[in-house]
ROROZA-896471 format. One record per atom (N, C-alpha, C): residue number from 1; residue in one letter; atom name; x, y negated, z. Coordinates in nm, 4 decimals. Layout:
ROROZA-896471
<site><k>NUM</k><r>A</r><a>CA</a><east>X</east><north>Y</north><up>Z</up></site>
...
end
This chain:
ROROZA-896471
<site><k>1</k><r>M</r><a>N</a><east>-3.2510</east><north>-18.2054</north><up>3.2328</up></site>
<site><k>1</k><r>M</r><a>CA</a><east>-3.1202</east><north>-18.2602</north><up>3.2654</up></site>
<site><k>1</k><r>M</r><a>C</a><east>-3.1214</east><north>-18.3095</north><up>3.4100</up></site>
<site><k>2</k><r>F</r><a>N</a><east>-3.0088</east><north>-18.2918</north><up>3.4744</up></site>
<site><k>2</k><r>F</r><a>CA</a><east>-2.9955</east><north>-18.3392</north><up>3.6113</up></site>
<site><k>2</k><r>F</r><a>C</a><east>-2.8478</east><north>-18.3598</north><up>3.6429</up></site>
<site><k>3</k><r>T</r><a>N</a><east>-2.8233</east><north>-18.4297</north><up>3.7535</up></site>
<site><k>3</k><r>T</r><a>CA</a><east>-2.6875</east><north>-18.4598</north><up>3.7982</up></site>
<site><k>3</k><r>T</r><a>C</a><east>-2.6735</east><north>-18.4167</north><up>3.9428</up></site>
<site><k>4</k><r>I</r><a>N</a><east>-2.5624</east><north>-18.3531</north><up>3.9733</up></site>
<site><k>4</k><r>I</r><a>CA</a><east>-2.5274</east><north>-18.3208</north><up>4.1106</up></site>
<site><k>4</k><r>I</r><a>C</a><east>-2.4120</east><north>-18.4123</north><up>4.1482</up></site>
<site><k>5</k><r>Q</r><a>N</a><east>-2.4291</east><north>-18.4894</north><up>4.2560</up></site>
<site><k>5</k><r>Q</r><a>CA</a><east>-2.3220</east><north>-18.5775</north><up>4.3023</up></site>
<site><k>5</k><r>Q</r><a>C</a><east>-2.2701</east><north>-18.5231</north><up>4.4348</up></site>
<site><k>6</k><r>V</r><a>N</a><east>-2.1379</east><north>-18.5078</north><up>4.4437</up></site>
<site><k>6</k><r>V</r><a>CA</a><east>-2.0746</east><north>-18.4445</north><up>4.5587</up></site>
<site><k>6</k><r>V</r><a>C</a><east>-1.9862</east><north>-18.5458</north><up>4.6313</up></site>
<site><k>7</k><r>F</r><a>N</a><east>-2.0037</east><north>-18.5524</north><up>4.7643</up></site>
<site><k>7</k><r>F</r><a>CA</a><east>-1.9228</east><north>-18.6400</north><up>4.8487</up></site>
<site><k>7</k><r>F</r><a>C</a><east>-1.8516</east><north>-18.5574</north><up>4.9546</up></site>
<site><k>8</k><r>E</r><a>N</a><east>-1.7337</east><north>-18.6031</north><up>4.9935</up></site>
<site><k>8</k><r>E</r><a>CA</a><east>-1.6609</east><north>-18.5440</north><up>5.1057</up></site>
<site><k>8</k><r>E</r><a>C</a><east>-1.7254</east><north>-18.5959</north><up>5.2342</up></site>
<site><k>9</k><r>R</r><a>N</a><east>-1.7693</east><north>-18.5067</north><up>5.3200</up></site>
<site><k>9</k><r>R</r><a>CA</a><east>-1.8368</east><north>-18.5464</north><up>5.4435</up></site>
<site><k>9</k><r>R</r><a>C</a><east>-1.7438</east><north>-18.6284</north><up>5.5347</up></site>
<site><k>10</k><r>S</r><a>N</a><east>-1.6180</east><north>-18.5904</north><up>5.5425</up></site>
<site><k>10</k><r>S</r><a>CA</a><east>-1.5247</east><north>-18.6544</north><up>5.6362</up></site>
<site><k>10</k><r>S</r><a>C</a><east>-1.4887</east><north>-18.7980</north><up>5.5977</up></site>
<site><k>11</k><r>T</r><a>N</a><east>-1.4854</east><north>-18.8261</north><up>5.4678</up></site>
<site><k>11</k><r>T</r><a>CA</a><east>-1.4439</east><north>-18.9596</north><up>5.4223</up></site>
<site><k>11</k><r>T</r><a>C</a><east>-1.5574</east><north>-19.0408</north><up>5.3612</up></site>
<site><k>12</k><r>G</r><a>N</a><east>-1.6628</east><north>-18.9727</north><up>5.3172</up></site>
<site><k>12</k><r>G</r><a>CA</a><east>-1.7718</east><north>-19.0411</north><up>5.2488</up></site>
<site><k>12</k><r>G</r><a>C</a><east>-1.7392</east><north>-19.0752</north><up>5.1043</up></site>
<site><k>13</k><r>R</r><a>N</a><east>-1.6252</east><north>-19.0287</north><up>5.0571</up></site>
<site><k>13</k><r>R</r><a>CA</a><east>-1.5823</east><north>-19.0587</north><up>4.9193</up></site>
<site><k>13</k><r>R</r><a>C</a><east>-1.6285</east><north>-18.9504</north><up>4.8233</up></site>
<site><k>14</k><r>P</r><a>N</a><east>-1.6430</east><north>-18.9868</north><up>4.6952</up></site>
<site><k>14</k><r>P</r><a>CA</a><east>-1.6784</east><north>-18.8852</north><up>4.5950</up></site>
<site><k>14</k><r>P</r><a>C</a><east>-1.5730</east><north>-18.7755</north><up>4.5880</up></site>
<site><k>15</k><r>A</r><a>N</a><east>-1.6188</east><north>-18.6534</north><up>4.5714</up></site>
<site><k>15</k><r>A</r><a>CA</a><east>-1.5287</east><north>-18.5373</north><up>4.5614</up></site>
<site><k>15</k><r>A</r><a>C</a><east>-1.4926</east><north>-18.5173</north><up>4.4149</up></site>
<site><k>16</k><r>Y</r><a>N</a><east>-1.3640</east><north>-18.5261</north><up>4.3839</up></site>
<site><k>16</k><r>Y</r><a>CA</a><east>-1.3152</east><north>-18.5172</north><up>4.2462</up></site>
<site><k>16</k><r>Y</r><a>C</a><east>-1.2736</east><north>-18.3748</north><up>4.2111</up></site>
<site><k>17</k><r>Y</r><a>N</a><east>-1.3096</east><north>-18.3320</north><up>4.0916</up></site>
<site><k>17</k><r>Y</r><a>CA</a><east>-1.2731</east><north>-18.2037</north><up>4.0316</up></site>
<site><k>17</k><r>Y</r><a>C</a><east>-1.3120</east><north>-18.0842</north><up>4.1186</up></site>
<site><k>18</k><r>K</r><a>N</a><east>-1.4370</east><north>-18.0841</north><up>4.1612</up></site>
<site><k>18</k><r>K</r><a>CA</a><east>-1.4941</east><north>-17.9701</north><up>4.2334</up></site>
<site><k>18</k><r>K</r><a>C</a><east>-1.5841</east><north>-17.8933</north><up>4.1378</up></site>
<site><k>19</k><r>K</r><a>N</a><east>-1.5748</east><north>-17.7606</north><up>4.1429</up></site>
<site><k>19</k><r>K</r><a>CA</a><east>-1.6571</east><north>-17.6764</north><up>4.0551</up></site>
<site><k>19</k><r>K</r><a>C</a><east>-1.7991</east><north>-17.6695</north><up>4.1107</up></site>
<site><k>20</k><r>V</r><a>N</a><east>-1.8964</east><north>-17.7012</north><up>4.0256</up></site>
<site><k>20</k><r>V</r><a>CA</a><east>-2.0369</east><north>-17.7021</north><up>4.0645</up></site>
<site><k>20</k><r>V</r><a>C</a><east>-2.1141</east><north>-17.6103</north><up>3.9699</up></site>
<site><k>21</k><r>S</r><a>N</a><east>-2.2010</east><north>-17.5274</north><up>4.0267</up></site>
<site><k>21</k><r>S</r><a>CA</a><east>-2.2896</east><north>-17.4444</north><up>3.9451</up></site>
<site><k>21</k><r>S</r><a>C</a><east>-2.4247</east><north>-17.4371</north><up>4.0140</up></site>
<site><k>22</k><r>V</r><a>N</a><east>-2.5242</east><north>-17.3938</north><up>3.9384</up></site>
<site><k>22</k><r>V</r><a>CA</a><east>-2.6600</east><north>-17.3832</north><up>3.9905</up></site>
<site><k>22</k><r>V</r><a>C</a><east>-2.7143</east><north>-17.2449</north><up>3.9584</up></site>
<site><k>23</k><r>G</r><a>N</a><east>-2.7654</east><north>-17.1791</north><up>4.0604</up></site>
<site><k>23</k><r>G</r><a>CA</a><east>-2.8351</east><north>-17.0524</north><up>4.0437</up></site>
<site><k>23</k><r>G</r><a>C</a><east>-2.9841</east><north>-17.0794</north><up>4.0483</up></site>
<site><k>24</k><r>F</r><a>N</a><east>-3.0518</east><north>-17.0585</north><up>3.9373</up></site>
<site><k>24</k><r>F</r><a>CA</a><east>-3.1946</east><north>-17.0891</north><up>3.9297</up></site>
<site><k>24</k><r>F</r><a>C</a><east>-3.2791</east><north>-16.9720</north><up>3.9773</up></site>
<site><k>25</k><r>K</r><a>N</a><east>-3.3904</east><north>-17.0050</north><up>4.0400</up></site>
<site><k>25</k><r>K</r><a>CA</a><east>-3.4873</east><north>-16.9030</north><up>4.0780</up></site>
<site><k>25</k><r>K</r><a>C</a><east>-3.5778</east><north>-16.8782</north><up>3.9586</up></site>
<site><k>26</k><r>G</r><a>N</a><east>-3.6220</east><north>-16.7589</north><up>3.9436</up></site>
<site><k>26</k><r>G</r><a>CA</a><east>-3.7066</east><north>-16.7250</north><up>3.8299</up></site>
<site><k>26</k><r>G</r><a>C</a><east>-3.6482</east><north>-16.6073</north><up>3.7550</up></site>
<site><k>27</k><r>L</r><a>N</a><east>-3.7332</east><north>-16.5360</north><up>3.6901</up></site>
<site><k>27</k><r>L</r><a>CA</a><east>-3.6967</east><north>-16.4105</north><up>3.6270</up></site>
<site><k>27</k><r>L</r><a>C</a><east>-3.5877</east><north>-16.4238</north><up>3.5202</up></site>
<site><k>28</k><r>F</r><a>N</a><east>-3.5936</east><north>-16.5286</north><up>3.4393</up></site>
<site><k>28</k><r>F</r><a>CA</a><east>-3.5019</east><north>-16.5377</north><up>3.3248</up></site>
<site><k>28</k><r>F</r><a>C</a><east>-3.4056</east><north>-16.6547</north><up>3.3308</up></site>
<site><k>29</k><r>R</r><a>N</a><east>-3.3963</east><north>-16.7256</north><up>3.4436</up></site>
<site><k>29</k><r>R</r><a>CA</a><east>-3.3149</east><north>-16.8472</north><up>3.4485</up></site>
<site><k>29</k><r>R</r><a>C</a><east>-3.1667</east><north>-16.8200</north><up>3.4692</up></site>
<site><k>30</k><r>G</r><a>N</a><east>-3.1296</east><north>-16.7402</north><up>3.5657</up></site>
<site><k>30</k><r>G</r><a>CA</a><east>-2.9880</east><north>-16.7105</north><up>3.5882</up></site>
<site><k>30</k><r>G</r><a>C</a><east>-2.9105</east><north>-16.8294</north><up>3.6407</up></site>
<site><k>31</k><r>F</r><a>N</a><east>-2.7823</east><north>-16.8383</north><up>3.6004</up></site>
<site><k>31</k><r>F</r><a>CA</a><east>-2.6923</east><north>-16.9441</north><up>3.6464</up></site>
<site><k>31</k><r>F</r><a>C</a><east>-2.6612</east><north>-17.0414</north><up>3.5331</up></site>
<site><k>32</k><r>S</r><a>N</a><east>-2.6321</east><north>-17.1647</north><up>3.5736</up></site>
<site><k>32</k><r>S</r><a>CA</a><east>-2.5854</east><north>-17.2650</north><up>3.4781</up></site>
<site><k>32</k><r>S</r><a>C</a><east>-2.4393</east><north>-17.2372</north><up>3.4449</up></site>
<site><k>33</k><r>K</r><a>N</a><east>-2.3885</east><north>-17.3067</north><up>3.3454</up></site>
<site><k>33</k><r>K</r><a>CA</a><east>-2.2445</east><north>-17.3063</north><up>3.3202</up></site>
<site><k>33</k><r>K</r><a>C</a><east>-2.1794</east><north>-17.3902</north><up>3.4292</up></site>
<site><k>34</k><r>D</r><a>N</a><east>-2.0580</east><north>-17.3539</north><up>3.4671</up></site>
<site><k>34</k><r>D</r><a>CA</a><east>-1.9847</east><north>-17.4330</north><up>3.5663</up></site>
<site><k>34</k><r>D</r><a>C</a><east>-1.9535</east><north>-17.5707</north><up>3.5082</up></site>
<site><k>35</k><r>Q</r><a>N</a><east>-1.9654</east><north>-17.6713</north><up>3.5931</up></site>
<site><k>35</k><r>Q</r><a>CA</a><east>-1.9265</east><north>-17.8079</north><up>3.5591</up></site>
<site><k>35</k><r>Q</r><a>C</a><east>-1.8316</east><north>-17.8551</north><up>3.6683</up></site>
<site><k>36</k><r>Y</r><a>N</a><east>-1.7485</east><north>-17.9536</north><up>3.6375</up></site>
<site><k>36</k><r>Y</r><a>CA</a><east>-1.6564</east><north>-18.0098</north><up>3.7359</up></site>
<site><k>36</k><r>Y</r><a>C</a><east>-1.6896</east><north>-18.1559</north><up>3.7586</up></site>
<site><k>37</k><r>T</r><a>N</a><east>-1.6798</east><north>-18.1989</north><up>3.8851</up></site>
<site><k>37</k><r>T</r><a>CA</a><east>-1.7129</east><north>-18.3369</north><up>3.9167</up></site>
<site><k>37</k><r>T</r><a>C</a><east>-1.6098</east><north>-18.4324</north><up>3.8571</up></site>
<site><k>38</k><r>D</r><a>N</a><east>-1.6588</east><north>-18.5499</north><up>3.8205</up></site>
<site><k>38</k><r>D</r><a>CA</a><east>-1.5713</east><north>-18.6553</north><up>3.7680</up></site>
<site><k>38</k><r>D</r><a>C</a><east>-1.5248</east><north>-18.7430</north><up>3.8856</up></site>
<site><k>39</k><r>R</r><a>N</a><east>-1.4636</east><north>-18.8545</north><up>3.8562</up></site>
<site><k>39</k><r>R</r><a>CA</a><east>-1.4106</east><north>-18.9421</north><up>3.9616</up></site>
<site><k>39</k><r>R</r><a>C</a><east>-1.5202</east><north>-19.0023</north><up>4.0495</up></site>
<site><k>40</k><r>N</r><a>N</a><east>-1.6430</east><north>-19.0025</north><up>4.0006</up></site>
<site><k>40</k><r>N</r><a>CA</a><east>-1.7561</east><north>-19.0503</north><up>4.0799</up></site>
<site><k>40</k><r>N</r><a>C</a><east>-1.8213</east><north>-18.9373</north><up>4.1585</up></site>
<site><k>41</k><r>G</r><a>N</a><east>-1.7643</east><north>-18.8178</north><up>4.1513</up></site>
<site><k>41</k><r>G</r><a>CA</a><east>-1.8207</east><north>-18.7031</north><up>4.2202</up></site>
<site><k>41</k><r>G</r><a>C</a><east>-1.9406</east><north>-18.6437</north><up>4.1501</up></site>
<site><k>42</k><r>E</r><a>N</a><east>-1.9629</east><north>-18.6795</north><up>4.0243</up></site>
<site><k>42</k><r>E</r><a>CA</a><east>-2.0817</east><north>-18.6355</north><up>3.9504</up></site>
<site><k>42</k><r>E</r><a>C</a><east>-2.0515</east><north>-18.5209</north><up>3.8549</up></site>
<site><k>43</k><r>A</r><a>N</a><east>-2.1423</east><north>-18.4243</north><up>3.8548</up></site>
<site><k>43</k><r>A</r><a>CA</a><east>-2.1402</east><north>-18.3151</north><up>3.7575</up></site>
<site><k>43</k><r>A</r><a>C</a><east>-2.2736</east><north>-18.3195</north><up>3.6847</up></site>
<site><k>44</k><r>H</r><a>N</a><east>-2.2700</east><north>-18.3279</north><up>3.5526</up></site>
<site><k>44</k><r>H</r><a>CA</a><east>-2.3906</east><north>-18.3442</north><up>3.4717</up></site>
<site><k>44</k><r>H</r><a>C</a><east>-2.4281</east><north>-18.2114</north><up>3.4051</up></site>
<site><k>45</k><r>F</r><a>N</a><east>-2.5558</east><north>-18.1789</north><up>3.4119</up></site>
<site><k>45</k><r>F</r><a>CA</a><east>-2.6065</east><north>-18.0531</north><up>3.3574</up></site>
<site><k>45</k><r>F</r><a>C</a><east>-2.7150</east><north>-18.0817</north><up>3.2537</up></site>
<site><k>46</k><r>S</r><a>N</a><east>-2.7156</east><north>-18.0022</north><up>3.1467</up></site>
<site><k>46</k><r>S</r><a>CA</a><east>-2.8166</east><north>-18.0195</north><up>3.0412</up></site>
<site><k>46</k><r>S</r><a>C</a><east>-2.9316</east><north>-17.9199</north><up>3.0558</up></site>
<site><k>47</k><r>E</r><a>N</a><east>-2.9233</east><north>-17.8306</north><up>3.1551</up></site>
<site><k>47</k><r>E</r><a>CA</a><east>-3.0292</east><north>-17.7324</north><up>3.1766</up></site>
<site><k>47</k><r>E</r><a>C</a><east>-3.1578</east><north>-17.8009</north><up>3.2229</up></site>
<site><k>48</k><r>D</r><a>N</a><east>-3.2698</east><north>-17.7318</north><up>3.2072</up></site>
<site><k>48</k><r>D</r><a>CA</a><east>-3.3977</east><north>-17.7836</north><up>3.2531</up></site>
<site><k>48</k><r>D</r><a>C</a><east>-3.4041</east><north>-17.7842</north><up>3.4048</up></site>
<site><k>49</k><r>N</r><a>N</a><east>-3.4852</east><north>-17.8747</north><up>3.4584</up></site>
<site><k>49</k><r>N</r><a>CA</a><east>-3.5084</east><north>-17.8819</north><up>3.6019</up></site>
<site><k>49</k><r>N</r><a>C</a><east>-3.5722</east><north>-17.7532</north><up>3.6517</up></site>
<site><k>50</k><r>G</r><a>N</a><east>-3.5651</east><north>-17.7301</north><up>3.7817</up></site>
<site><k>50</k><r>G</r><a>CA</a><east>-3.6284</east><north>-17.6124</north><up>3.8381</up></site>
<site><k>50</k><r>G</r><a>C</a><east>-3.5886</east><north>-17.5907</north><up>3.9828</up></site>
<site><k>51</k><r>E</r><a>N</a><east>-3.6321</east><north>-17.4790</north><up>4.0381</up></site>
<site><k>51</k><r>E</r><a>CA</a><east>-3.5964</east><north>-17.4404</north><up>4.1746</up></site>
<site><k>51</k><r>E</r><a>C</a><east>-3.4666</east><north>-17.3618</north><up>4.1709</up></site>
<site><k>52</k><r>G</r><a>N</a><east>-3.3804</east><north>-17.3859</north><up>4.2703</up></site>
<site><k>52</k><r>G</r><a>CA</a><east>-3.2565</east><north>-17.3108</north><up>4.2718</up></site>
<site><k>52</k><r>G</r><a>C</a><east>-3.1641</east><north>-17.3510</north><up>4.3836</up></site>
<site><k>53</k><r>T</r><a>N</a><east>-3.0409</east><north>-17.3039</north><up>4.3725</up></site>
<site><k>53</k><r>T</r><a>CA</a><east>-2.9372</east><north>-17.3299</north><up>4.4716</up></site>
<site><k>53</k><r>T</r><a>C</a><east>-2.8167</east><north>-17.3923</north><up>4.4029</up></site>
<site><k>54</k><r>V</r><a>N</a><east>-2.7647</east><north>-17.4992</north><up>4.4628</up></site>
<site><k>54</k><r>V</r><a>CA</a><east>-2.6441</east><north>-17.5658</north><up>4.4134</up></site>
<site><k>54</k><r>V</r><a>C</a><east>-2.5243</east><north>-17.5083</north><up>4.4881</up></site>
<site><k>55</k><r>Y</r><a>N</a><east>-2.4237</east><north>-17.4673</north><up>4.4114</up></site>
<site><k>55</k><r>Y</r><a>CA</a><east>-2.2991</east><north>-17.4150</north><up>4.4671</up></site>
<site><k>55</k><r>Y</r><a>C</a><east>-2.1863</east><north>-17.5108</north><up>4.4336</up></site>
<site><k>56</k><r>V</r><a>N</a><east>-2.1046</east><north>-17.5422</north><up>4.5346</up></site>
<site><k>56</k><r>V</r><a>CA</a><east>-1.9845</east><north>-17.6233</north><up>4.5135</up></site>
<site><k>56</k><r>V</r><a>C</a><east>-1.8664</east><north>-17.5392</north><up>4.5597</up></site>
<site><k>57</k><r>Q</r><a>N</a><east>-1.7727</east><north>-17.5153</north><up>4.4688</up></site>
<site><k>57</k><r>Q</r><a>CA</a><east>-1.6573</east><north>-17.4296</north><up>4.4958</up></site>
<site><k>57</k><r>Q</r><a>C</a><east>-1.7037</east><north>-17.2916</north><up>4.5432</up></site>
<site><k>58</k><r>G</r><a>N</a><east>-1.8172</east><north>-17.2447</north><up>4.4902</up></site>
<site><k>58</k><r>G</r><a>CA</a><east>-1.8680</east><north>-17.1121</north><up>4.5219</up></site>
<site><k>58</k><r>G</r><a>C</a><east>-1.9491</east><north>-17.1031</north><up>4.6501</up></site>
<site><k>59</k><r>K</r><a>N</a><east>-1.9631</east><north>-17.2123</north><up>4.7222</up></site>
<site><k>59</k><r>K</r><a>CA</a><east>-2.0352</east><north>-17.2131</north><up>4.8495</up></site>
<site><k>59</k><r>K</r><a>C</a><east>-2.1719</east><north>-17.2797</north><up>4.8313</up></site>
<site><k>60</k><r>P</r><a>N</a><east>-2.2812</east><north>-17.2162</north><up>4.8771</up></site>
<site><k>60</k><r>P</r><a>CA</a><east>-2.4136</east><north>-17.2782</north><up>4.8634</up></site>
<site><k>60</k><r>P</r><a>C</a><east>-2.4227</east><north>-17.4049</north><up>4.9477</up></site>
<site><k>61</k><r>E</r><a>N</a><east>-2.4651</east><north>-17.5149</north><up>4.8838</up></site>
<site><k>61</k><r>E</r><a>CA</a><east>-2.4718</east><north>-17.6445</north><up>4.9524</up></site>
<site><k>61</k><r>E</r><a>C</a><east>-2.6110</east><north>-17.7064</north><up>4.9523</up></site>
<site><k>62</k><r>Y</r><a>N</a><east>-2.6998</east><north>-17.6592</north><up>4.8657</up></site>
<site><k>62</k><r>Y</r><a>CA</a><east>-2.8350</east><north>-17.7155</north><up>4.8573</up></site>
<site><k>62</k><r>Y</r><a>C</a><east>-2.9267</east><north>-17.6090</north><up>4.8015</up></site>
<site><k>63</k><r>D</r><a>N</a><east>-3.0477</east><north>-17.6032</north><up>4.8547</up></site>
<site><k>63</k><r>D</r><a>CA</a><east>-3.1475</east><north>-17.5095</north><up>4.8044</up></site>
<site><k>63</k><r>D</r><a>C</a><east>-3.2799</east><north>-17.5830</north><up>4.7940</up></site>
<site><k>64</k><r>G</r><a>N</a><east>-3.3431</east><north>-17.5768</north><up>4.6779</up></site>
<site><k>64</k><r>G</r><a>CA</a><east>-3.4713</east><north>-17.6450</north><up>4.6603</up></site>
<site><k>64</k><r>G</r><a>C</a><east>-3.4914</east><north>-17.6881</north><up>4.5165</up></site>
<site><k>65</k><r>R</r><a>N</a><east>-3.5740</east><north>-17.7905</north><up>4.4994</up></site>
<site><k>65</k><r>R</r><a>CA</a><east>-3.6061</east><north>-17.8444</north><up>4.3671</up></site>
<site><k>65</k><r>R</r><a>C</a><east>-3.4854</east><north>-17.9190</north><up>4.3122</up></site>
<site><k>66</k><r>I</r><a>N</a><east>-3.4492</east><north>-17.8864</north><up>4.1891</up></site>
<site><k>66</k><r>I</r><a>CA</a><east>-3.3333</east><north>-17.9491</north><up>4.1254</up></site>
<site><k>66</k><r>I</r><a>C</a><east>-3.3825</east><north>-18.0292</north><up>4.0058</up></site>
<site><k>67</k><r>E</r><a>N</a><east>-3.3752</east><north>-18.1613</north><up>4.0215</up></site>
<site><k>67</k><r>E</r><a>CA</a><east>-3.4149</east><north>-18.2532</north><up>3.9147</up></site>
<site><k>67</k><r>E</r><a>C</a><east>-3.3557</east><north>-18.3899</north><up>3.9452</up></site>
<site><k>68</k><r>G</r><a>N</a><east>-3.3390</east><north>-18.4711</north><up>3.8422</up></site>
<site><k>68</k><r>G</r><a>CA</a><east>-3.2851</east><north>-18.6055</north><up>3.8610</up></site>
<site><k>68</k><r>G</r><a>C</a><east>-3.1434</east><north>-18.6017</north><up>3.9140</up></site>
<site><k>69</k><r>R</r><a>N</a><east>-3.1258</east><north>-18.6557</north><up>4.0351</up></site>
<site><k>69</k><r>R</r><a>CA</a><east>-2.9940</east><north>-18.6592</north><up>4.0984</up></site>
<site><k>69</k><r>R</r><a>C</a><east>-3.0055</east><north>-18.5926</north><up>4.2354</up></site>
<site><k>70</k><r>I</r><a>N</a><east>-2.9180</east><north>-18.4962</north><up>4.2592</up></site>
<site><k>70</k><r>I</r><a>CA</a><east>-2.9087</east><north>-18.4302</north><up>4.3888</up></site>
<site><k>70</k><r>I</r><a>C</a><east>-2.7744</east><north>-18.4699</north><up>4.4493</up></site>
<site><k>71</k><r>V</r><a>N</a><east>-2.7761</east><north>-18.5175</north><up>4.5720</up></site>
<site><k>71</k><r>V</r><a>CA</a><east>-2.6531</east><north>-18.5568</north><up>4.6405</up></site>
<site><k>71</k><r>V</r><a>C</a><east>-2.6245</east><north>-18.4526</north><up>4.7488</up></site>
<site><k>72</k><r>V</r><a>N</a><east>-2.5009</east><north>-18.4002</north><up>4.7490</up></site>
<site><k>72</k><r>V</r><a>CA</a><east>-2.4597</east><north>-18.3048</north><up>4.8518</up></site>
<site><k>72</k><r>V</r><a>C</a><east>-2.3301</east><north>-18.3523</north><up>4.9155</up></site>
<site><k>73</k><r>Y</r><a>N</a><east>-2.3146</east><north>-18.3166</north><up>5.0419</up></site>
<site><k>73</k><r>Y</r><a>CA</a><east>-2.1938</east><north>-18.3478</north><up>5.1177</up></site>
<site><k>73</k><r>Y</r><a>C</a><east>-2.1248</east><north>-18.2186</north><up>5.1527</up></site>
<site><k>74</k><r>I</r><a>N</a><east>-1.9933</east><north>-18.2157</north><up>5.1296</up></site>
<site><k>74</k><r>I</r><a>CA</a><east>-1.9164</east><north>-18.0939</north><up>5.1572</up></site>
<site><k>74</k><r>I</r><a>C</a><east>-1.8118</east><north>-18.1217</north><up>5.2646</up></site>
<site><k>75</k><r>D</r><a>N</a><east>-1.7693</east><north>-18.0159</north><up>5.3323</up></site>
<site><k>75</k><r>D</r><a>CA</a><east>-1.6648</east><north>-18.0294</north><up>5.4359</up></site>
<site><k>75</k><r>D</r><a>C</a><east>-1.5280</east><north>-18.0251</north><up>5.3733</up></site>
end
């Protein structure tokens, strides 16, 4: 389980209702189900931790180890 928290870079405020997905590295991992951020900018995932890329609104925003809480800033 992990959480992706998304903030608007220009305002520093949480980004509400943004589509977030994760593409995992590895032969059989694939993509997570899409989640949408809540009023705190958080999208919660039940998938196992691992290496991958975080996409917000279809745009890659983070690449690396995905576990715990990942914070990303979007334009």
